[in-house]
C-alpha positions in Angstrom: 90.1 84.5 85.1 93.3 82.9 86.4 94.8 84.1 89.7 98.2 85.7 88.9 100.8 86.4 91.6 104.4 87.8 91.4 106.6 87.1 94.4 110.0 88.6 95.1 112.3 86.0 96.8 115.9 85.4 97.4 117.5 83.3 94.6 118.1 79.8 95.8 121.4 79.3 94.0 122.9 82.8 93.7 123.5 84.2 97.2 122.6 87.9 97.6 120.4 87.9 94.5 116.7 88.4 94.4 114.4 86.8 91.8 110.7 87.3 90.8 108.5 84.2 90.8 105.4 84.1 88.5 102.5 82.0 89.9 99.3 81.1 88.1 96.4 79.6 90.1 98.9 78.5 92.9 101.3 76.8 90.5 104.9 78.1 90.0 105.2 79.0 86.3 108.4 81.0 85.8 111.4 82.6 87.5 113.0 85.9 86.4 116.4 86.8 87.7 119.5 88.8 86.8 122.3 87.1 85.0 125.6 89.0 84.2 124.4 92.0 82.1 121.0 90.6 81.3 118.0 88.8 82.8 117.0 85.1 82.5 113.5 83.7 82.4 113.3 80.1 83.2 110.2 77.9 82.9 109.1 74.5 81.8 106.0 76.2 80.4 107.7 78.4 77.7 106.0 77.6 74.4 107.1 80.6 72.2 109.0 83.9 72.2 108.5 86.8 69.8 109.8 90.3 69.6 107.6 93.4 69.1 109.4 96.3 67.4 108.7 99.7 68.8 110.1 102.1 71.3 111.2 100.5 73.5 111.3 97.0 71.8 109.5 94.3 73.7 110.1 90.6 74.1 106.9 88.5 74.6 107.3 85.1 76.2 104.3 82.8 75.8 103.7 80.4 78.8 101.4 77.5 78.2 98.8 76.5 80.8 100.2 73.0 81.2 103.6 71.4 81.1 104.8 71.2 77.5 
């Protein structure tokens, strides 16, 4: 089972903004941060996105285990 960590850190480019870092087995995998009236998820490991309908609707972001 992979070791998963979420870390809250100051955003390096947007002063006064916090971001969440997603780490898997000690490797930085993705960053999540506010952007205008939404959020952004940034990662070199994104390999697919899908939407699940329901209440509330869900967006599922697939992250590969290695650089794509």
